[in-house]
Structures are given as C-alpha cells and as structure tokens.
C-alpha positions as CSV (number, residue, x, y, z in Angstrom):
1,M,93.8,1.8,49.1
2,D,94.0,5.1,47.3
3,F,91.5,6.8,45.5
4,K,91.7,5.7,41.6
5,D,90.2,7.4,38.7
6,Y,89.0,4.3,36.9
7,Y,87.7,6.2,33.7
8,K,91.3,7.4,33.3
9,V,92.4,3.6,33.6
10,L,90.1,2.9,30.7
11,A,90.8,5.8,29.0
12,L,87.1,7.0,29.0
13,E,85.0,9.7,29.7
14,P,82.8,9.8,32.7
15,S,80.0,10.4,30.3
16,V,80.4,7.0,28.7
17,T,77.8,4.3,28.3
18,Q,77.8,1.1,30.1
19,E,78.0,-0.6,26.7
20,E,81.0,1.2,26.0
21,I,82.6,0.5,29.3
22,K,81.9,-3.4,28.4
23,R,83.5,-2.9,24.9
24,T,86.7,-1.2,26.1
25,Y,87.2,-3.5,28.9
26,K,87.0,-6.5,26.6
27,K,89.3,-4.8,24.3
28,L,91.9,-4.0,27.0
29,A,91.5,-7.5,28.6
30,R,92.6,-9.0,25.4
31,K,95.4,-6.8,24.9
32,Y,97.1,-7.3,28.3
33,H,95.9,-10.8,29.6
34,P,99.1,-12.3,31.1
35,D,98.7,-15.7,29.2
36,V,99.1,-14.2,25.8
37,S,100.3,-10.5,26.1
38,D,103.8,-9.4,25.2
39,E,103.1,-5.9,26.5
40,E,105.5,-5.0,29.3
41,D,103.9,-4.8,32.6
42,A,100.8,-6.8,31.1
43,Q,99.9,-8.4,34.4
44,A,99.6,-5.2,36.1
45,K,97.8,-3.6,33.5
46,F,95.4,-6.4,33.3
47,Q,94.7,-6.3,36.9
48,E,94.3,-2.6,36.8
49,V,91.6,-2.7,33.9
50,S,89.9,-5.7,35.6
51,E,89.5,-3.7,38.8
52,A,88.3,-0.8,37.0
53,Y,85.7,-2.8,35.2
54,E,84.6,-4.5,38.3
55,V,83.7,-1.1,39.8
56,L,82.2,0.3,36.8
57,K,80.3,-2.5,35.0
58,N,77.3,-2.4,37.7
59,A,75.2,0.9,37.2
60,D,74.4,1.0,40.8
61,K,78.1,0.6,42.0
62,R,79.1,3.1,39.4
63,A,76.7,5.8,40.5
64,E,78.2,5.5,44.0
65,Y,81.6,5.7,42.7
66,D,80.7,8.6,40.4
67,A,79.4,10.5,43.6
68,L,82.5,9.8,45.5
69,R,84.8,10.9,42.4
70,D,83.0,14.0,42.2
71,Q,84.0,14.8,45.6
72,V,87.5,14.1,45.1
73,M,87.9,16.0,42.0
74,N,85.9,19.0,43.0
75,P,86.6,19.5,46.7
76,G,86.0,23.1,46.6
77,K,82.6,22.8,45.6
78,Y,81.7,20.5,48.7
79,A,83.6,22.8,51.1
80,S,81.6,25.7,49.9
81,Q,78.5,23.7,50.5
82,H,79.3,23.1,53.8
83,N,80.9,26.3,54.6
84,T,84.2,24.5,55.9
85,Q,87.4,22.8,54.9
86,F,86.5,19.8,52.8
87,D,87.9,16.7,54.6
88,S,89.0,14.1,51.9
89,R,89.5,11.4,54.6
90,F,85.7,11.0,54.9
91,N,85.2,10.1,51.1
92,Q,88.4,8.0,51.5
93,T,86.6,5.9,53.7
94,Q,83.5,5.9,51.5
95,F,85.8,4.7,48.8
96,D,87.1,1.8,50.9
97,D,83.7,0.8,52.0
98,L,82.7,0.7,48.2
99,L,85.4,-1.5,47.2
100,R,84.9,-3.9,50.2
101,S,81.3,-4.1,49.2
102,I,82.8,-5.3,45.6
103,F,85.8,-7.1,46.4
104,G,85.3,-8.6,49.9
105,D,86.9,-7.9,53.3
106,T,90.3,-6.6,51.9
107,G,88.5,-3.9,49.5
108,Q,90.9,-5.0,46.8
109,P,90.6,-7.7,43.9
110,D,92.3,-11.0,44.8
111,F,95.2,-11.7,42.3
112,G,97.7,-14.0,43.2
113,R,101.0,-14.3,41.8
114,G,100.6,-17.4,39.5
115,T,101.3,-17.2,35.8
116,R,97.8,-16.5,35.2
117,G,97.5,-13.7,37.5
118,F,94.7,-15.3,39.7
119,S,94.6,-16.6,43.2
120,A,93.9,-20.1,44.8
121,Q,90.2,-19.6,44.8
122,T,89.1,-17.3,41.9
123,R,86.7,-17.6,39.2
124,G,88.3,-18.0,35.7
125,R,88.6,-15.3,33.1
126,D,86.1,-14.8,30.4
127,I,87.6,-15.3,26.9
128,Y,86.3,-13.3,24.0
129,H,86.6,-14.4,20.2
130,R,85.1,-12.9,17.1
131,L,83.0,-15.3,14.9
132,P,82.6,-14.4,11.4
133,I,79.5,-16.2,9.7
134,S,77.9,-15.8,6.3
135,L,74.9,-13.6,5.8
136,E,72.7,-16.8,5.0
137,A,73.7,-18.3,8.4
138,A,72.7,-15.4,10.1
139,Y,69.4,-15.2,8.4
140,S,68.5,-18.9,8.8
141,G,70.5,-20.0,12.0
142,T,72.8,-22.7,11.9
143,S,75.2,-25.1,14.0
144,M,78.8,-24.9,13.6
145,A,81.9,-26.8,14.7
146,L,84.6,-24.8,15.9
147,R,88.3,-25.0,16.8
148,L,89.5,-22.1,18.9
149,D,92.9,-21.4,20.2
150,T,92.6,-20.8,24.1
151,P,95.5,-20.2,26.7
152,Q,95.0,-23.9,27.3
153,G,95.5,-25.1,23.8
154,Q,93.0,-25.7,20.9
155,R,89.5,-26.4,21.9
156,S,86.8,-28.2,19.5
157,I,83.1,-26.7,20.5
158,N,79.8,-26.8,18.8
159,V,77.9,-23.5,18.6
160,K,74.4,-22.9,17.8
161,I,73.9,-19.7,15.8
162,P,70.1,-18.3,16.6
163,K,68.0,-17.5,13.4
164,G,68.3,-13.8,12.7
165,I,71.3,-12.7,14.7
166,T,72.7,-9.6,13.8
167,A,76.6,-8.3,13.8
168,G,77.7,-7.1,17.0
169,K,75.4,-9.7,19.1
170,E,77.5,-12.1,21.6
171,L,76.9,-15.6,22.3
172,R,77.8,-16.9,25.8
173,L,78.9,-20.4,26.3
174,K,79.0,-20.7,30.2
175,G,81.9,-22.3,31.4
176,L,83.9,-22.4,28.6
177,G,86.3,-19.7,29.4
178,D,89.5,-20.1,31.4
179,P,89.3,-22.7,34.1
180,G,88.7,-21.5,37.8
181,F,91.3,-22.0,40.5
182,G,90.6,-23.9,43.9
183,D,86.7,-24.0,44.2
184,G,86.5,-21.0,41.6
185,Q,84.1,-21.5,38.7
186,A,85.4,-21.6,35.1
187,G,84.9,-18.5,33.2
188,D,82.6,-18.1,30.2
189,L,83.5,-17.9,26.3
190,F,81.9,-15.0,24.4
191,L,81.7,-15.2,20.8
192,E,80.9,-11.7,19.2
193,I,79.2,-12.1,15.7
194,E,80.9,-10.5,12.8
195,I,79.0,-11.0,9.3
196,E,81.1,-11.6,6.5
197,K,80.7,-9.2,3.2
198,H,78.2,-10.4,0.9
199,Q,78.4,-10.4,-3.1
200,S,74.7,-9.0,-3.3
201,F,73.5,-7.7,-0.1
202,D,74.8,-4.7,2.3
203,V,73.9,-5.0,6.0
204,A,72.9,-2.5,8.4
205,G,71.7,-3.7,11.9
206,D,68.8,-6.1,11.0
207,D,68.1,-4.6,7.5
208,I,69.6,-5.7,4.3
209,T,70.0,-3.6,0.9
210,L,70.1,-4.8,-2.6
211,V,70.9,-2.7,-5.6
212,L,68.5,-3.9,-8.3
213,P,69.4,-3.2,-12.1
214,V,66.2,-2.3,-14.1
215,T,65.7,-1.4,-17.9
216,P,64.6,2.0,-18.7
217,W,61.2,0.8,-19.8
218,E,60.7,-1.1,-16.4
219,A,61.3,1.9,-14.6
220,A,59.4,4.3,-16.5
221,L,56.4,1.7,-17.5
222,G,56.4,-0.1,-14.2
223,A,56.9,-3.8,-14.0
224,S,56.8,-6.7,-11.8
225,V,60.2,-8.3,-11.6
226,A,61.9,-11.2,-9.6
227,V,64.1,-10.1,-6.6
228,P,66.5,-12.2,-4.7
229,T,66.0,-12.3,-0.9
230,L,67.7,-14.3,1.7
231,G,64.6,-16.4,1.8
232,G,64.3,-17.0,-1.9
233,S,63.1,-15.0,-4.9
234,V,59.9,-12.9,-4.6
235,S,58.1,-10.6,-7.1
236,L,58.5,-6.9,-6.6
237,K,56.3,-4.2,-8.1
238,I,58.2,-1.4,-9.6
239,P,56.0,1.7,-9.7
240,E,55.4,3.5,-12.8
241,N,58.0,6.6,-13.5
242,S,60.4,5.3,-11.1
243,Q,63.7,7.0,-10.8
244,N,67.4,5.9,-10.6
245,G,68.0,5.5,-7.1
246,A,64.6,4.9,-6.1
247,K,64.2,2.9,-2.7
248,L,61.5,0.2,-2.3
249,R,60.9,-2.1,0.9
250,L,60.2,-5.7,1.1
251,K,58.9,-5.9,4.7
252,G,60.2,-8.5,6.9
253,R,62.7,-10.0,4.5
254,G,65.9,-8.8,6.5
255,L,67.4,-10.4,9.6
256,G,65.0,-11.2,12.3
257,N,62.4,-8.4,12.2
258,G,64.4,-6.5,9.7
259,D,63.5,-5.4,6.3
260,Q,65.0,-5.7,2.8
261,F,65.5,-2.4,0.9
262,V,65.9,-2.6,-2.9
263,I,67.7,0.4,-4.6
264,L,66.7,0.7,-8.2
265,K,69.5,1.2,-10.7
266,I,68.5,2.1,-14.5
267,V,70.8,0.2,-16.9
268,N,70.7,1.4,-20.4
269,P,71.0,-1.5,-23.1
270,V,73.8,-1.4,-25.7
271,I,72.8,-0.6,-29.3
272,T,73.9,-3.1,-31.6
273,T,71.8,-2.8,-34.6
274,D,70.3,-0.1,-36.8
275,A,66.7,-1.1,-35.6
276,Q,67.8,-0.6,-31.9
277,R,69.2,2.6,-32.7
278,A,65.9,3.7,-34.7
279,A,63.9,2.9,-31.8
280,F,65.9,5.0,-29.3
281,G,65.3,7.7,-32.0
282,E,61.7,7.4,-32.0
283,V,61.6,7.7,-28.2
284,Q,63.6,11.0,-28.4
285,K,61.3,12.3,-31.0
286,A,58.3,11.5,-28.7
287,F,59.8,13.5,-25.7
288,T,60.6,17.1,-25.1
289,F,62.5,15.7,-21.8
290,N,65.7,17.6,-20.7
291,P,67.1,16.4,-17.5
292,R,69.8,19.2,-17.4
293,S,67.1,21.9,-17.5
294,G,67.5,22.8,-13.9
295,L,71.3,23.3,-14.0
C-alpha cells in the first residue's frame, strides 16, 4: 500500500491536537457516510477518512506515523544524516508494518462492497447526533426520551443527562450505533450536548453570566438584592460606589463546579412627577461630579 498523507486526507495540519482530529473525523464521517450521503464517491471518501482516523486517533501510533511521514517528506535530511542516498523502500516497509499493526495481516482496513461499505465481520459504525438541552436540564440533570433518525429508521431511546454537564460534552451509548456484520459488534451512539440559548443567562464552559439591572442609589449606596440563579434566588451584596459594568461572583452557582457572574447594569428611573424632578435636582446640587472630565 503506497504511503498516504493522512493529514491531507483530513485537511489538517500535522500540529493538530488529538481532539481536533476526532472532531474533524466526526464531521467528515457524517458528511460521507454511504448510507446517508449524496456526495459523489461518498463510499470511497468515507473509507479514506476512516482509514486516516484509525491511524491518527491513537497517540502512540500517530507518533510512529509522524516519524515515517517526516522521512518521506524530507528525504534529503535523512540522506545527509547517513551520508548516503536515502532509500524510500525502507520507510515504505515501516509504513506497511504500521498499517498491519493497526488493520491486521493485510495492512488495509477491511471494507466490503455491501451498501453499507463494510465487510462480513466488521464492527458497526458509530453514529453521532447533537442533543440540544435546556440550561436548567444541564444544571440539574434529567432523563429524556428521544426519537432519533438512524440508517435503520427511527429509534426510541432513554438518555440520562448528568448533573452539571456542559456544552460540547459527549454521551456515549454503547451498542446503539450501526449494527455490526457477522460477528462484529454494534457501533456506539454519541450524543454531543448543545445548550439552548437562555433568556437570562449566558453560558461559557461551566460558568454562567447574568446582567442584573440596579438603581443608581443601589449602586451608589450599596444594597442587598435578590438575584436569580439556576438553583433558586439568592441574596447578593452590592458594594457601595459600584459602577456600571461591575462584575460580581457567586461561587459554585454555575454548571458543576462553575460559578455565576453578575454584571451590574445601572438603570435610571423615568421622571414622571415634579417631586421626582426636584429630588434629582437636589442630587445634582450635592455633587460636583463630571463624568466627562477626563475627555
């Protein structure tokens, strides 16, 4: 089997992380899966990206491959090191040995010619779905009944959402992917968590943020105010002389071990009476404050 640049197959740089390799493979596998793809030559492309992933997904095997790739891409460097003409047959043998250690005696992945692109004794392919959940469900944990479209038709499953799960995490449901062939095991179903947009909270990892409206006097004089959190309302102390945009923290009130941050937003009241206008006039007289003095 001729040497292949598996990084080019996945359209990745050699410096890519293992997580990026995994993420890219999942994206391409969904795109080219022969059961669902309308792409031209989908089966061949699916086999190619699957082969690349099998070689690169394991850090130790990837290190072996990287060493061989460096020899292939830079033959002059190795020729100068050994003061002789570089013999590409040597690292081709190494490459074949590496593939045999991964794929077996043939040194090639075993793809048959069935409509699913698998041989008679092959593990079923993994299936990947995104699972949108509410922020409250991510915070508290829950159980969900799902109906998923798979190459075998609709499937009903029950999924347990762990407490404190964050966006991007994957739930693995063993054996719920594509069925295997012959004695091959079924693949797995992976559900990637996606947290739906919340009307009050923004989410970043396991931390959440709330913009909290406060009055000018609460910010200036300090106050204790009720603040909503995912676990219920709590009392927050606003320090005296707080400014618009000040950031306060409620430790442990985010997802899992995360925190909740509160951003103060000073909101001025609407003047509707002469007494209110006079009250602001007295405040104006009491201060020589000019917020534009530094401009």
